[in-house]
VOPAGU-2260 file (C-alpha; in pm, 1 decimal, decimal comma):
REM VOPAGU-2260
SITE   aa  ch    i         X         Y         Z
SITE  MET   A    0     766,7    1976,1     412,9
SITE  THR   A    1     780,0    1677,2     144,1
SITE  GLN   A    2     535,7    1675,2    -148,4
SITE  THR   A    3     382,2    1344,1      12,0
SITE  GLU   A    4     332,5    1545,3     336,6
SITE  THR   A    5     198,1    1863,1     151,4
SITE  ILE   A    6     -54,8    1623,8     -36,0
SITE  LEU   A    7    -175,7    1429,4     297,2
SITE  ALA   A    8    -254,8    1789,1     452,9
SITE  ALA   A    9    -440,0    1884,4     151,4
SITE  LEU   A   10    -648,2    1548,2     176,2
SITE  ARG   A   11    -721,2    1619,0     519,2
SITE  ALA   A   12    -870,8    1917,2     436,4
SITE  GLY   A   13   -1082,9    1761,6     162,0
SITE  PRO   A   14   -1084,6    1589,3    -177,7
SITE  LEU   A   15    -806,5    1640,9    -439,2
SITE  THR   A   16    -777,9    1586,8    -814,8
SITE  PRO   A   17    -448,8    1539,9   -1000,1
SITE  LEU   A   18    -549,2    1894,2   -1176,2
SITE  GLU   A   19    -570,4    2052,2    -846,4
SITE  ALA   A   20    -263,7    1928,4    -703,4
SITE  LEU   A   21     -75,4    2020,2   -1045,5
SITE  ASP   A   22    -205,8    2359,2    -976,1
SITE  ARG   A   23    -183,0    2398,1    -636,5
SITE  PHE   A   24     133,9    2187,4    -547,4
SITE  GLY   A   25     306,5    2144,0    -879,4
SITE  CYS   A   26     239,4    1765,2    -825,9
SITE  PHE   A   27     251,8    1590,8   -1161,7
SITE  ARG   A   28     216,8    1237,1   -1018,0
SITE  LEU   A   29     -72,5    1271,0    -729,3
SITE  ALA   A   30    -138,3     868,5    -806,7
SITE  ALA   A   31     216,7     789,7    -691,4
SITE  ARG   A   32     204,6    1017,7    -424,5
SITE  VAL   A   33    -131,9     851,0    -313,9
SITE  ARG   A   34      53,0     518,3    -318,6
SITE  ASP   A   35     348,5     642,4    -127,9
SITE  LEU   A   36      49,5     745,6     150,4
SITE  ARG   A   37    -140,9     419,4     141,0
SITE  GLU   A   38     217,7     233,0     186,7
SITE  GLN   A   39     226,4     465,9     524,9
SITE  GLY   A   40    -104,5     304,0     623,4
SITE  HIS   A   41    -338,2     612,1     513,8
SITE  HIS   A   42    -677,3     487,8     376,7
SITE  ILE   A   43    -732,4     684,1      47,5
SITE  ALA   A   44   -1069,7     652,9    -129,6
SITE  VAL   A   45   -1074,7     727,6    -509,7
SITE  GLU   A   46   -1361,9     803,6    -724,3
SITE  ARG   A   47   -1391,2     890,5   -1111,8
SITE  VAL   A   48   -1555,0    1220,6   -1149,5
SITE  GLU   A   49   -1656,7    1392,9   -1496,5
SITE  LEU   A   50   -1537,6    1733,1   -1554,4
SITE  PRO   A   51   -1742,3    1993,6   -1716,4
SITE  SER   A   52   -1540,5    1937,9   -2021,9
SITE  GLY   A   53   -1666,7    1586,8   -2032,8
SITE  LYS   A   54   -1339,1    1437,8   -1949,4
SITE  HIS   A   55   -1307,1    1192,6   -1655,1
SITE  VAL   A   56   -1020,5    1239,5   -1366,6
SITE  ALA   A   57    -973,9    1043,1   -1033,7
SITE  ARG   A   58   -1090,3    1262,5    -716,7
SITE  TYR   A   59    -897,0    1132,6    -415,2
SITE  ARG   A   60    -993,4    1164,0     -49,0
SITE  LEU   A   61    -903,1    1049,2     290,7
SITE  ALA   A   62   -1145,6     754,2     405,9
SITE  GLU   A   63   -1024,9     780,4     746,8
SITE  GLU   A   64    -756,1     880,7     963,3
SITE  THR   A   65    -463,1     681,5    1094,1
SITE  THR   A   66    -314,2     667,5    1417,4
SITE  ALA   A   67      71,9     625,7    1407,8
């Protein structure tokens, strides 16, 4: 399974931040994988969230499933 396929499976299970992707899958470039998925036709929403440390990160979620 490619990293992009792994990220898609994770997004199907729920939202994902870059820090979670790094920790769970060793993915340093979640935004690039999200771009790849969008280019494949997947609708992925992004929101900016504040961490307890005060830093802001993106949180991605699958907006709707595609039929391919």
